[in-house]
C-alpha positions in Angstrom: 89.9 59.4 102.7 93.5 58.7 101.6 95.3 60.7 104.3 96.7 59.3 107.5 95.6 60.7 110.9 99.1 62.2 111.2 98.7 64.0 107.8 95.3 65.3 108.8 96.6 66.7 112.0 99.6 68.3 110.3 97.3 70.0 107.8 94.8 71.2 110.4 97.6 72.5 112.6 99.4 74.2 109.8 96.2 75.9 108.5 95.4 77.2 112.0 99.0 78.5 112.5 99.1 80.4 109.2 95.4 81.3 108.6 94.2 81.7 112.1 92.4 79.6 114.7 89.0 80.2 113.1 90.1 78.9 109.7 88.4 75.8 108.4 89.8 73.3 105.9 88.3 70.6 103.6 90.0 67.9 101.6 88.5 67.5 98.2 89.3 65.8 94.9 90.7 62.4 94.3 92.2 62.0 97.8 88.6 61.8 99.2 87.9 58.7 97.1 89.4 55.5 98.7 89.0 53.6 95.4 91.5 55.9 93.6 95.2 56.0 93.7 97.8 58.8 93.7 96.6 62.3 93.1 97.6 65.6 94.7 96.3 67.0 98.0 93.5 69.4 97.2 92.6 71.7 100.1 89.8 74.3 100.4 90.4 76.8 103.1 88.0 79.4 104.6 89.7 82.1 106.6 89.1 85.6 107.7 91.6 87.2 105.2 90.3 90.1 103.2 93.3 92.0 102.0 94.6 90.6 98.6 98.2 90.8 99.7 97.5 88.8 102.9 95.6 86.2 101.0 98.4 85.6 98.6 101.1 85.7 101.3 99.3 83.4 103.7 98.4 80.9 101.0 102.1 80.7 100.0 103.2 80.4 103.6 100.8 77.5 104.1 102.0 75.7 101.0 105.6 76.0 102.2 104.8 74.9 105.7 102.9 71.8 104.4 105.8 70.9 102.1 108.2 71.0 105.0 106.0 69.1 107.3 104.5 66.5 104.9 107.5 66.1 102.6 107.5 67.0 99.0 103.9 66.6 97.8 101.7 68.0 95.1 99.4 70.3 97.1 96.7 72.7 95.7 95.2 75.3 98.0 92.0 77.1 97.2 91.2 80.0 99.5 87.5 80.8 99.7 86.3 84.0 98.2 85.8 86.9 100.6 82.3 88.1 101.5 82.8 90.8 98.8 83.4 88.3 96.0 81.2 85.8 94.2 82.2 82.2 95.1 83.9 80.4 92.3 82.6 77.1 91.0 85.6 75.2 92.4 84.5 76.4 95.9 81.0 75.1 95.4 82.4 71.7 94.3 84.9 71.6 97.3 82.1 72.3 99.8 79.8 69.8 98.2 82.2 66.9 97.6 84.9 67.5 100.1 85.4 66.3 103.7 86.1 68.8 106.4 89.2 68.0 108.3 
């Protein structure tokens, strides 16, 4: 995994602060593969957020907090579907290939 322990802690802390203590986060994509270089930080987050407005707002707040704490980075955040939605293919890929932080 191509994140430092400090970066992992910043991500986990930020996710919990914004999305709630029960939120879970995975790193997926190229940063999971030690043989690759570069790439953005792809995060998959499961959180108890059901209202569409809250989901959009909290995702934006998390992105801003991570930018401030990690420095300018390319960060993609995928928020898991609610229990009322069908999971998207990207969510299945993130769960299968990602590493929980």
